[in-house]
N, C-alpha and C positions, 0 to 999 in steps of 0.2 A: 352474280350474287346468289342466284338460285342454287348454283353448285355449292356455294358456301354452306347453305343450310342443309343440303343433301349430305355433304361430307360430315357435318356435325352429327346428323342423325345416324349415319353409318358408323361413326366412331362410338356412339352411345350404345347401339344395339347391333352387334356384328356376330350373328350366330356361327358363322364359319370359323371365326378366330377363337370362339369359346373352346377351351380345352387345348388350344395350341399356344405356342409361345414360350419364351424363356421366363421362368419364375424368378421374380425379384423378391428377396427376403431381407436385404439390408435395411434397417429402420430408416436411415436418412433418405435412401432412394425411394422407399415405400412412401414416406411422408411427402416427398417432392411430387411423385406420381399421383398420390391421392389428392394433393392440393390442386394440381392441374385438372384432375377429373372433376373436382368440385366446381372449379371455374367453368369448365366446359358444360357441365350440367346446368349451372346457373344461367349462363349465356343462352343455351338452347331453350331453356324454359322461358326466359324473358322474351326472346325473339318470337317463339311460338305463341306466347300469350298476346304479344303485340299484334301478330298477324291474325290471331283469332278474333281480335277486336276490330278487324277490318282494315288495318293499315297495310300498306304495300311492304314487301320484303326489304327493299332498299331503305325505306323510311325506318323500319324496325332496326335494321343493322346500325343505322346512323344514331338512333336513340341510345343504343348500347355500345357505341364506338369506344368509349373509355374502357369498358370492361373487356372488349375485344383486344384493345391495345395492351392492357395489363396481362391478358391471357398470352398474347404473342410474346411479351417480355418474359413471362414465366417459362415458356417453352425454351426460349433462347437461353435463359439463365440455367435451366436444367441441363441443357447441352453443354454449357460452359463448365458447370459444376461437376458433371458426371460424363466426361468424354467417353467412358467405356460403354455408355448406353448408345452412343452414336452409330455403332455397328449393328444395332438390333432393330428389328421392325416390331413384331408383336411381342409384348411383354405381358406377364400376368403378375398380379400382386393381391394380397389379401387385405381388405379394408378392416378397419377397427371392428366393424360389425361382424366380421368373419366371412363376408361374401368375397368371392374372387372377382376381380375386374381384369378384363383383357383390354389392352390399348395398343393401337397401331402407332408407334412412335413416328414412322414415316408419315402417316396421316396427320398426326399432330403438327409435325414440322411443316407440311404443305399448308395446313390451316393457318399456322402462325405466320406464314409468308404473305398473307393477304389481310389488308385493312380496308374497310369500306371507304369509298370515296364519297365524302359528304360535303355539301355546300358550306 
């Protein structure tokens, strides 16, 4: 489970991939990638806040299990909707704010392959 949080953090702030990757400009793909990024940011913030309050990592993951399951489904849906993205790893897209976001799609897929085991 510690690896899960580490992967989330690497996906959020990866200075190595900044400036690298395939630029995605098609509005529908940008929207899908942006929505996934928002979900990832929200989950990461929620889990980190939970841990900051003193809870154990597995407990925090279980508290946000439903959000994680929705994130996993979003990644799988993106792959089904845009099979051309399946051959790409690092992609870049411009957010509505104008900021560039780099995402490792391979990292997202690995992350979406795990769901916390909760009692």
